[in-house]
MDAnalysis code that builds the backbone (N, CA, C; Angstrom):
import MDAnalysis as mda
import numpy as np

u = mda.Universe.empty(582, n_residues=194, atom_resindex=np.repeat(np.arange(194), 3), trajectory=True)
u.add_TopologyAttr("name", ["N", "CA", "C"] * 194)
u.add_TopologyAttr("resid", np.arange(1, 195))
u.add_TopologyAttr("resname", ["UNK", "UNK", "UNK", "UNK", "UNK", "UNK", "UNK", "UNK", "UNK", "UNK", "UNK", "UNK", "UNK", "UNK", "UNK", "UNK", "UNK", "UNK", "UNK", "UNK", "UNK", "UNK", "UNK", "UNK", "UNK", "UNK", "UNK", "UNK", "UNK", "UNK", "UNK", "UNK", "UNK", "UNK", "UNK", "UNK", "UNK", "UNK", "UNK", "UNK", "UNK", "UNK", "UNK", "UNK", "UNK", "UNK", "UNK", "UNK", "UNK", "UNK", "UNK", "UNK", "UNK", "UNK", "UNK", "UNK", "UNK", "UNK", "UNK", "UNK", "UNK", "UNK", "UNK", "UNK", "UNK", "UNK", "UNK", "UNK", "UNK", "UNK", "UNK", "UNK", "UNK", "UNK", "UNK", "UNK", "UNK", "UNK", "UNK", "UNK", "UNK", "UNK", "UNK", "UNK", "UNK", "UNK", "UNK", "UNK", "UNK", "UNK", "UNK", "UNK", "UNK", "UNK", "UNK", "UNK", "UNK", "UNK", "UNK", "UNK", "UNK", "UNK", "UNK", "UNK", "UNK", "UNK", "UNK", "UNK", "UNK", "UNK", "UNK", "UNK", "UNK", "UNK", "UNK", "UNK", "UNK", "UNK", "UNK", "UNK", "UNK", "UNK", "UNK", "UNK", "UNK", "UNK", "UNK", "UNK", "UNK", "UNK", "UNK", "UNK", "UNK", "UNK", "UNK", "UNK", "UNK", "UNK", "UNK", "UNK", "UNK", "UNK", "UNK", "UNK", "UNK", "UNK", "UNK", "UNK", "UNK", "UNK", "UNK", "UNK", "UNK", "UNK", "UNK", "UNK", "UNK", "UNK", "UNK", "UNK", "UNK", "UNK", "UNK", "UNK", "UNK", "UNK", "UNK", "UNK", "UNK", "UNK", "UNK", "UNK", "UNK", "UNK", "UNK", "UNK", "UNK", "UNK", "UNK", "UNK", "UNK", "UNK", "UNK", "UNK", "UNK", "UNK", "UNK", "UNK", "UNK", "UNK", "UNK", "UNK", "UNK", "UNK"])
u.atoms.positions = np.array([
    [-10.599, -9.872, -4.473],
    [-10.344, -11.280, -4.204],
    [-11.336, -11.828, -3.177],
    [-12.489, -11.196, -3.045],
    [-13.544, -11.725, -2.204],
    [-13.389, -11.473, -0.721],
    [-12.467, -10.606, -0.323],
    [-12.293, -10.329, 1.100],
    [-13.134, -9.137, 1.506],
    [-13.352, -9.014, 2.819],
    [-14.073, -7.847, 3.312],
    [-13.224, -7.163, 4.366],
    [-13.506, -5.885, 4.595],
    [-12.793, -5.137, 5.612],
    [-13.123, -5.714, 6.974],
    [-12.136, -5.737, 7.871],
    [-12.351, -6.176, 9.243],
    [-11.757, -5.144, 10.176],
    [-12.422, -4.922, 11.292],
    [-11.900, -3.976, 12.270],
    [-12.969, -3.600, 13.260],
    [-12.796, -2.479, 13.900],
    [-13.749, -2.043, 14.901],
    [-13.644, -0.561, 15.153],
    [-14.379, -0.111, 16.164],
    [-14.425, 1.302, 16.518],
    [-13.027, 1.808, 16.853],
    [-12.751, 3.035, 16.436],
    [-11.456, 3.651, 16.711],
    [-10.465, 3.546, 15.573],
    [-10.701, 2.626, 14.644],
    [-9.836, 2.514, 13.474],
    [-10.334, 3.446, 12.381],
    [-9.510, 3.675, 11.379],
    [-9.896, 4.560, 10.279],
    [-10.391, 3.737, 9.104],
    [-11.590, 4.060, 8.646],
    [-12.159, 3.486, 7.427],
    [-12.649, 4.669, 6.611],
    [-12.074, 4.866, 5.439],
    [-12.444, 6.036, 4.639],
    [-12.271, 5.714, 3.169],
    [-12.916, 6.516, 2.356],
    [-12.752, 6.421, 0.904],
    [-12.466, 7.799, 0.349],
    [-11.628, 7.828, -0.658],
    [-11.342, 9.067, -1.380],
    [-11.728, 8.846, -2.833],
    [-12.247, 9.859, -3.456],
    [-12.648, 9.800, -4.860],
    [-11.727, 10.716, -5.652],
    [-11.007, 10.143, -6.609],
    [-10.135, 10.922, -7.483],
    [-10.641, 10.799, -8.908],
    [-10.778, 11.909, -9.578],
    [-11.215, 11.926, -10.983],
    [-9.993, 11.978, -11.887],
    [-9.964, 11.090, -12.855],
    [-8.876, 11.088, -13.824],
    [-9.065, 12.227, -14.811],
    [-7.925, 12.766, -15.272],
    [-7.941, 13.838, -16.270],
    [-7.227, 13.357, -17.520],
    [-7.539, 13.998, -18.637],
    [-6.849, 13.725, -19.888],
    [-5.350, 13.904, -19.685],
    [-4.553, 12.937, -20.116],
    [-3.107, 13.038, -20.006],
    [-2.527, 12.528, -18.695],
    [-3.387, 12.054, -17.773],
    [-2.874, 11.490, -16.524],
    [-2.052, 10.240, -16.803],
    [-1.098, 9.926, -15.926],
    [-0.394, 8.641, -16.028],
    [-1.394, 7.490, -15.884],
    [-0.968, 6.250, -16.114],
    [-1.884, 5.113, -16.003],
    [-2.555, 5.059, -14.622],
    [-3.862, 4.848, -14.629],
    [-4.639, 4.837, -13.389],
    [-4.143, 3.782, -12.406],
    [-3.632, 2.659, -12.912],
    [-3.165, 1.591, -12.029],
    [-2.030, 2.051, -11.118],
    [-1.278, 3.062, -11.537],
    [-0.150, 3.528, -10.734],
    [-0.597, 4.362, -9.538],
    [-1.883, 4.680, -9.471],
    [-2.387, 5.386, -8.294],
    [-2.278, 4.526, -7.036],
    [-2.187, 3.211, -7.191],
    [-1.986, 2.346, -6.023],
    [-0.670, 2.696, -5.334],
    [0.361, 2.983, -6.126],
    [1.659, 3.369, -5.562],
    [1.580, 4.749, -4.926],
    [0.908, 5.669, -5.596],
    [0.734, 7.031, -5.102],
    [0.018, 7.005, -3.750],
    [-1.062, 6.235, -3.678],
    [-1.827, 6.146, -2.432],
    [-0.997, 5.497, -1.331],
    [-0.199, 4.493, -1.672],
    [0.662, 3.851, -0.687],
    [1.690, 4.813, -0.111],
    [2.290, 5.626, -0.966],
    [3.265, 6.620, -0.508],
    [2.574, 7.645, 0.390],
    [1.406, 8.117, -0.017],
    [0.675, 9.107, 0.788],
    [0.326, 8.541, 2.161],
    [-0.145, 7.302, 2.205],
    [-0.498, 6.690, 3.480],
    [0.742, 6.491, 4.350],
    [1.828, 6.032, 3.758],
    [3.073, 5.854, 4.512],
    [3.523, 7.185, 5.114],
    [3.510, 8.247, 4.311],
    [3.916, 9.562, 4.810],
    [3.012, 10.022, 5.949],
    [1.710, 9.784, 5.812],
    [0.768, 10.187, 6.856],
    [1.048, 9.436, 8.157],
    [1.245, 8.132, 8.061],
    [1.504, 7.337, 9.263],
    [2.824, 7.726, 9.927],
    [3.790, 8.117, 9.103],
    [5.102, 8.481, 9.645],
    [5.082, 9.813, 10.393],
    [3.961, 10.514, 10.368],
    [3.835, 11.691, 11.214],
    [3.548, 11.291, 12.658],
    [3.220, 10.008, 12.866],
    [2.875, 9.524, 14.206],
    [3.807, 8.432, 14.716],
    [4.591, 7.848, 13.842],
    [5.433, 6.709, 14.226],
    [6.774, 6.830, 13.508],
    [7.817, 6.305, 14.075],
    [9.148, 6.374, 13.482],
    [9.140, 5.774, 12.079],
    [9.667, 6.527, 11.133],
    [9.667, 6.118, 9.733],
    [10.276, 4.737, 9.528],
    [11.354, 4.441, 10.240],
    [12.038, 3.170, 10.022],
    [11.210, 1.961, 10.450],
    [10.147, 2.169, 11.213],
    [9.301, 1.056, 11.658],
    [8.350, 0.568, 10.581],
    [8.068, 1.416, 9.600],
    [7.028, 1.120, 8.613],
    [7.605, 0.943, 7.221],
    [7.104, -0.052, 6.505],
    [7.503, -0.306, 5.123],
    [6.242, -0.585, 4.297],
    [6.327, -0.257, 3.014],
    [5.226, -0.574, 2.100],
    [5.480, -1.953, 1.499],
    [4.460, -2.783, 1.517],
    [4.495, -4.078, 0.831],
    [3.632, -3.931, -0.412],
    [4.138, -4.377, -1.532],
    [3.472, -4.152, -2.813],
    [2.039, -4.639, -2.784],
    [1.126, -3.859, -3.366],
    [1.387, -2.520, -3.902],
    [1.222, -1.404, -2.878],
    [0.447, -1.646, -1.804],
    [0.165, -0.514, -0.926],
    [-0.245, -0.882, 0.496],
    [0.133, -2.052, 0.983],
    [-0.071, -2.361, 2.400],
    [1.068, -1.733, 3.191],
    [0.766, -1.240, 4.374],
    [1.810, -0.706, 5.239],
    [2.051, -1.733, 6.339],
    [3.320, -2.102, 6.470],
    [3.728, -3.143, 7.410],
    [4.595, -2.542, 8.511],
    [4.396, -3.045, 9.732],
    [5.282, -2.761, 10.850],
    [5.962, -4.092, 11.143],
    [7.162, -4.263, 10.631],
    [7.813, -5.574, 10.678],
    [6.999, -6.545, 9.839],
    [6.665, -7.720, 10.388],
    [5.897, -8.698, 9.613],
    [4.379, -8.503, 9.715],
    [3.938, -7.483, 10.460],
    [2.508, -7.308, 10.727],
    [1.918, -6.146, 9.926],
    [0.736, -6.372, 9.385],
    [0.037, -5.353, 8.603],
    [-0.653, -4.372, 9.535],
    [-0.417, -3.083, 9.280],
    [-1.067, -2.047, 10.071],
    [-2.141, -1.330, 9.259],
    [-2.028, -1.354, 7.939],
    [-3.037, -0.693, 7.114],
    [-2.980, -1.200, 5.685],
    [-4.047, -0.918, 4.967],
    [-4.109, -1.320, 3.573],
    [-5.029, -0.413, 2.786],
    [-4.910, -0.520, 1.492],
    [-5.702, 0.273, 0.555],
    [-6.304, -0.648, -0.489],
    [-7.439, -0.255, -0.992],
    [-8.091, -0.979, -2.074],
    [-8.582, 0.053, -3.074],
    [-8.152, -0.070, -4.321],
    [-8.571, 0.872, -5.349],
    [-9.518, 0.201, -6.323],
    [-10.568, 0.929, -6.668],
    [-11.523, 0.464, -7.672],
    [-11.759, 1.592, -8.653],
    [-12.004, 1.205, -9.909],
    [-12.256, 2.210, -10.934],
    [-13.675, 2.095, -11.448],
    [-14.333, 3.244, -11.562],
    [-15.647, 3.349, -12.176],
    [-15.571, 4.517, -13.159],
    [-15.545, 4.202, -14.462],
    [-15.400, 5.214, -15.516],
    [-14.143, 6.050, -15.266],
    [-14.285, 7.367, -15.051],
    [-13.110, 8.217, -14.847],
    [-12.821, 8.445, -13.363],
    [-13.470, 7.690, -12.500],
    [-13.288, 7.865, -11.059],
    [-12.507, 6.697, -10.467],
    [-11.564, 7.029, -9.611],
    [-10.838, 6.024, -8.837],
    [-11.273, 6.202, -7.382],
    [-11.781, 5.125, -6.804],
    [-12.177, 5.141, -5.401],
    [-11.079, 4.443, -4.613],
    [-10.503, 5.169, -3.674],
    [-9.431, 4.639, -2.841],
    [-10.010, 4.347, -1.464],
    [-10.148, 3.068, -1.147],
    [-10.609, 2.671, 0.178],
    [-9.409, 2.505, 1.095],
    [-9.495, 3.101, 2.276],
    [-8.385, 3.094, 3.231],
    [-8.841, 2.433, 4.526],
    [-8.032, 1.524, 5.041],
    [-8.267, 0.941, 6.354],
    [-6.980, 0.998, 7.152],
    [-7.042, 1.616, 8.331],
    [-5.859, 1.720, 9.189],
    [-6.232, 1.222, 10.582],
    [-5.460, 0.271, 11.076],
    [-5.641, -0.228, 12.438],
    [-5.016, 0.792, 13.386],
    [-5.843, 1.623, 13.981],
    [-5.333, 2.652, 14.884],
    [-5.364, 2.166, 16.325],
    [-6.549, 1.799, 16.813],
    [-6.682, 1.428, 18.224],
    [-6.515, -0.066, 18.467],
    [-6.831, -0.869, 17.491],
    [-6.672, -2.318, 17.645],
    [-6.556, -2.980, 16.279],
    [-6.031, -4.189, 16.282],
    [-5.839, -4.948, 15.041],
    [-6.813, -6.121, 15.015],
    [-7.525, -6.299, 13.909],
    [-8.408, -7.458, 13.821],
    [-7.606, -8.745, 13.673],
    [-8.169, -9.828, 14.149],
    [-7.542, -11.143, 13.954],
    [-7.916, -11.623, 12.557],
    [-6.911, -11.837, 11.728],
    [-7.122, -12.281, 10.355],
    [-6.353, -13.584, 10.164],
    [-7.064, -14.624, 9.805],
    [-6.434, -15.937, 9.651],
    [-5.295, -15.883, 8.628],
    [-4.158, -16.420, 9.008],
    [-3.015, -16.494, 8.109],
    [-2.226, -15.212, 7.959],
    [-2.547, -14.179, 8.741],
    [-1.844, -12.896, 8.629],
    [-1.552, -12.337, 10.013],
    [-0.413, -11.707, 10.135],
    [-0.098, -10.980, 11.354],
    [-0.608, -9.559, 11.181],
    [-1.206, -9.022, 12.219],
    [-1.704, -7.647, 12.191],
    [-1.270, -6.929, 13.460],
    [-1.237, -5.619, 13.387],
    [-0.946, -4.792, 14.553],
    [-1.692, -3.481, 14.392],
    [-1.628, -2.648, 15.410],
    [-2.265, -1.333, 15.352],
    [-1.238, -0.252, 15.663],
    [-1.577, 0.972, 15.310],
    [-0.679, 2.088, 15.625],
    [-0.476, 2.215, 17.129],
    [-1.543, 2.037, 17.898],
    [-1.404, 2.134, 19.350],
    [-0.482, 1.038, 19.884],
    [-0.551, -0.159, 19.283],
    [0.316, -1.263, 19.724],
    [1.796, -0.970, 19.492],
    [2.099, -0.154, 18.492],
    [3.506, 0.103, 18.166],
    [3.960, 1.500, 18.604],
    [3.164, 2.130, 19.484],
    [3.623, 3.362, 20.106],
    [3.004, 4.659, 19.647],
    [2.092, 4.633, 18.694],
    [1.473, 5.869, 18.204],
    [0.130, 6.090, 18.891],
    [0.142, 6.121, 20.227],
    [-1.122, 6.215, 20.951],
    [-1.721, 7.618, 20.959],
    [-1.005, 8.605, 20.410],
    [-1.543, 9.953, 20.308],
    [-2.377, 10.144, 19.041],
    [-2.402, 9.143, 18.176],
    [-3.111, 9.224, 16.893],
    [-4.558, 8.786, 17.053],
    [-5.466, 9.511, 16.392],
    [-6.851, 9.049, 16.303],
    [-7.316, 9.174, 14.854],
    [-8.465, 8.594, 14.556],
    [-8.940, 8.501, 13.170],
    [-9.156, 9.867, 12.531],
    [-9.714, 10.812, 13.269],
    [-9.980, 12.143, 12.705],
    [-8.683, 12.846, 12.343],
    [-7.725, 12.810, 13.260],
    [-6.428, 13.431, 12.992],
    [-5.770, 12.810, 11.768],
    [-5.752, 11.481, 11.736],
    [-5.086, 10.784, 10.637],
    [-5.761, 11.065, 9.308],
    [-7.077, 11.153, 9.299],
    [-7.800, 11.435, 8.062],
    [-7.361, 12.763, 7.452],
    [-7.205, 13.802, 8.273],
    [-6.790, 15.110, 7.764],
    [-5.352, 15.078, 7.233],
    [-4.481, 14.383, 7.951],
    [-3.086, 14.264, 7.507],
    [-3.011, 13.463, 6.206],
    [-3.757, 12.368, 6.135],
    [-3.766, 11.544, 4.926],
    [-4.285, 12.330, 3.728],
    [-5.348, 13.093, 3.911],
    [-5.902, 13.905, 2.813],
    [-4.839, 14.849, 2.253],
    [-4.113, 15.510, 3.141],
    [-3.059, 16.442, 2.710],
    [-1.996, 15.716, 1.884],
    [-1.532, 14.571, 2.362],
    [-0.498, 13.834, 1.637],
    [-1.030, 13.256, 0.331],
    [-2.254, 12.806, 0.322],
    [-2.823, 12.252, -0.902],
    [-2.934, 13.324, -1.989],
    [-3.359, 14.521, -1.627],
    [-3.448, 15.604, -2.605],
    [-2.066, 15.991, -3.134],
    [-1.074, 16.042, -2.255],
    [0.295, 16.374, -2.676],
    [0.855, 15.308, -3.612],
    [0.685, 14.031, -3.234],
    [1.225, 12.947, -4.060],
    [0.503, 12.853, -5.404],
    [-0.796, 13.101, -5.418],
    [-1.529, 13.097, -6.691],
    [-1.011, 14.205, -7.597],
    [-0.776, 15.385, -7.044],
    [-0.254, 16.503, -7.847],
    [1.123, 16.157, -8.413],
    [1.996, 15.567, -7.594],
    [3.323, 15.164, -8.084],
    [3.217, 14.098, -9.170],
    [2.295, 13.156, -9.000],
    [2.066, 12.089, -9.993],
    [1.682, 12.706, -11.334],
    [0.842, 13.734, -11.298],
    [0.419, 14.392, -12.541],
    [1.542, 15.246, -13.130],
    [2.257, 15.950, -12.288],
    [3.255, 16.899, -12.777],
    [4.620, 16.261, -13.045],
    [5.022, 15.301, -12.209],
    [6.366, 14.738, -12.305],
    [6.383, 13.340, -12.897],
    [5.211, 12.706, -12.987],
    [5.112, 11.414, -13.656],
    [5.291, 10.211, -12.746],
    [5.070, 9.052, -13.345],
    [5.098, 7.786, -12.632],
    [6.492, 7.476, -12.091],
    [7.531, 7.807, -12.842],
    [8.892, 7.486, -12.393],
    [9.180, 8.106, -11.025],
    [8.713, 9.315, -10.795],
    [8.909, 9.968, -9.499],
    [8.132, 9.228, -8.413],
    [6.895, 8.846, -8.698],
    [6.084, 8.115, -7.719],
    [6.726, 6.768, -7.385],
    [7.257, 6.096, -8.391],
    [7.931, 4.812, -8.161],
    [9.166, 5.013, -7.287],
    [9.930, 6.068, -7.542],
    [11.114, 6.361, -6.726],
    [10.721, 6.532, -5.260],
    [9.680, 7.318, -5.003],
    [9.226, 7.535, -3.622],
    [8.741, 6.233, -3.002],
    [8.045, 5.417, -3.791],
    [7.537, 4.139, -3.291],
    [8.705, 3.225, -2.908],
    [9.692, 3.120, -3.786],
    [10.841, 2.246, -3.531],
    [11.619, 2.666, -2.278],
    [11.676, 3.957, -2.001],
    [12.358, 4.445, -0.802],
    [11.673, 3.972, 0.470],
    [10.390, 3.626, 0.377],
    [9.598, 3.253, 1.549],
    [9.243, 1.773, 1.578],
    [9.692, 1.037, 0.598],
    [9.296, -0.369, 0.444],
    [10.290, -1.307, 1.112],
    [9.900, -2.577, 1.162],
    [10.814, -3.617, 1.623],
    [12.019, -3.643, 0.692],
    [13.139, -4.106, 1.204],
    [14.401, -4.055, 0.460],
    [14.414, -5.026, -0.712],
    [15.149, -4.699, -1.784],
    [15.348, -5.676, -2.857],
    [15.942, -6.954, -2.264],
    [15.483, -8.086, -2.765],
    [15.931, -9.369, -2.245],
    [15.025, -9.938, -1.167],
    [14.046, -9.151, -0.707],
    [13.100, -9.642, 0.297],
    [12.318, -10.819, -0.279],
    [12.243, -11.902, 0.483],
    [11.518, -13.097, 0.027],
    [10.015, -12.848, 0.076],
    [9.357, -13.168, -1.038],
    [7.916, -12.954, -1.171],
    [7.233, -14.191, -1.720],
    [5.987, -14.323, -1.351],
    [5.106, -15.334, -1.929],
    [3.924, -14.589, -2.514],
    [3.506, -14.976, -3.715],
    [2.395, -14.308, -4.384],
    [1.354, -15.350, -4.775],
    [0.116, -15.067, -4.434],
    [-0.996, -15.888, -4.921],
    [-1.718, -15.052, -5.971],
    [-1.647, -15.506, -7.216],
    [-2.253, -14.794, -8.337],
    [-3.773, -14.913, -8.260],
    [-4.497, -14.026, -8.954],
    [-5.955, -14.096, -8.950],
    [-6.509, -15.452, -9.397],
    [-5.748, -16.184, -10.231],
    [-6.203, -17.512, -10.677],
    [-5.830, -18.622, -9.694],
    [-5.197, -18.254, -8.556],
    [-4.823, -19.226, -7.531],
    [-3.404, -19.754, -7.628],
    [-2.706, -19.446, -8.722],
    [-1.320, -19.905, -8.861],
    [-0.454, -19.253, -7.787],
    [0.447, -20.047, -7.181],
    [1.344, -19.540, -6.148],
    [2.755, -19.456, -6.704],
    [3.372, -18.293, -6.507],
    [4.738, -18.054, -6.944],
    [5.565, -17.617, -5.747],
    [6.830, -18.016, -5.715],
    [7.737, -17.565, -4.678],
    [9.001, -17.032, -5.321],
    [9.597, -16.078, -4.669],
    [10.830, -15.497, -5.174],
    [11.235, -14.330, -4.308],
    [12.019, -13.449, -4.885],
    [12.503, -12.276, -4.168],
    [12.069, -11.008, -4.882],
    [11.822, -9.983, -4.096],
    [11.470, -8.682, -4.638],
    [12.636, -8.161, -5.464],
    [12.343, -7.819, -6.729],
    [13.402, -7.357, -7.624],
    [13.052, -6.012, -8.260],
    [12.204, -5.250, -7.585],
    [11.866, -3.926, -8.080],
    [10.498, -3.863, -8.719],
    [10.289, -2.758, -9.443],
    [9.024, -2.505, -10.122],
    [9.277, -2.210, -11.591],
    [8.308, -2.518, -12.416],
    [8.380, -2.138, -13.821],
    [8.065, -0.644, -13.945],
    [8.181, -0.122, -15.136],
    [7.897, 1.299, -15.371],
    [6.449, 1.655, -15.091],
    [5.552, 0.660, -15.134],
    [4.142, 0.934, -14.843],
    [3.738, 0.481, -13.435],
    [4.733, 0.163, -12.580],
    [4.458, -0.142, -11.187],
    [4.149, -1.585, -10.863],
    [4.267, -2.478, -11.829],
    [4.045, -3.901, -11.554],
    [5.226, -4.442, -10.746],
    [4.951, -5.461, -9.936],
    [5.967, -6.100, -9.109],
    [6.826, -7.029, -9.954],
    [8.138, -6.954, -9.769],
    [9.048, -7.913, -10.401],
    [9.461, -8.909, -9.323],
    [9.068, -10.158, -9.518],
    [9.391, -11.241, -8.594],
    [10.396, -12.149, -9.286],
    [11.598, -12.270, -8.724],
    [12.644, -13.101, -9.318],
    [12.701, -14.431, -8.568],
    [12.534, -15.534, -9.310],
    [12.544, -16.851, -8.663],
    [13.970, -17.393, -8.534],
    [14.108, -18.596, -7.965],
    [15.438, -19.157, -7.708],
    [16.202, -19.475, -8.985],
    [15.504, -19.606, -10.106],
    [16.168, -19.839, -11.397],
    [16.525, -18.518, -12.084],
    [16.419, -17.395, -11.355],
    [16.678, -16.053, -11.895],
    [15.726, -15.661, -13.011],
    [14.536, -16.229, -12.997],
    [13.506, -15.849, -13.961],
    [12.597, -14.818, -13.298],
    [12.340, -13.728, -14.007],
    [11.478, -12.680, -13.474],
    [10.031, -12.927, -13.861],
    [9.158, -12.778, -12.884],
    [7.711, -12.819, -13.104],
    [7.190, -11.405, -12.868],
    [6.406, -10.911, -13.791],
    [5.813, -9.585, -13.667],
    [4.405, -9.773, -13.097],
    [4.172, -9.178, -11.935],
    [2.914, -9.345, -11.221],
    [2.125, -8.044, -11.271],
    [0.946, -8.101, -11.909],
    [0.073, -6.924, -11.975],
    [-1.001, -6.968, -10.906],
    [-1.341, -8.164, -10.436],
    [-2.354, -8.313, -9.388],
    [-2.043, -9.590, -8.626],
    [-2.350, -9.585, -7.359],
    [-2.130, -10.787, -6.562],
    [-2.037, -10.460, -5.098],
    [-2.061, -11.483, -4.303],
    [-1.947, -11.370, -2.859],
    [-0.499, -11.654, -2.496],
    [0.182, -10.688, -1.920],
    [1.625, -10.791, -1.652],
    [1.863, -10.979, -0.164],
    [2.729, -11.938, 0.162],
    [3.098, -12.217, 1.554],
    [4.600, -12.137, 1.712],
    [5.047, -11.588, 2.820],
    [6.463, -11.648, 3.177],
    [6.750, -13.041, 3.723],
    [7.856, -13.670, 3.288],
    [8.194, -14.996, 3.819],
    [9.623, -14.992, 4.362],
])
């Protein structure tokens, strides 16, 4: 959506390369897998109840974003870009941000977190291959904002939708239920908590 990474020294910026194999679940569901892995990694440094996943894979501490992921596909390769605000949070117009140090995880540094994240990412990828998407979705939902959470979505074409979080489809798309009880299936978009 034309954005660039923002941050500074002391934060984690990394990429992981995953190769798809014959028979793998849909590649798009790796966004959920990566979100679960990142959440688990961060929870080794901060109380689990403080952090929630916002669809598809931003990690939030209350209303403030502490980290995010960006996945891109090139042929059979998925590149997972990771950004975690460890020592400080960049000022981003229209968004609240925080850092791990701001919320009490001052013992964490980028090198430590990278090793922990790698371990969780490999475990979650193996489960995704062996146990399937339904298992990954279950783990994601356990760590996500609650059903009924008010959300605003800006679609890639600029259309704005509002409603409540109503779960995920079998392929990991967001189900947004509006005030008329109509469900919108969101495969891509910018999601905000409201």
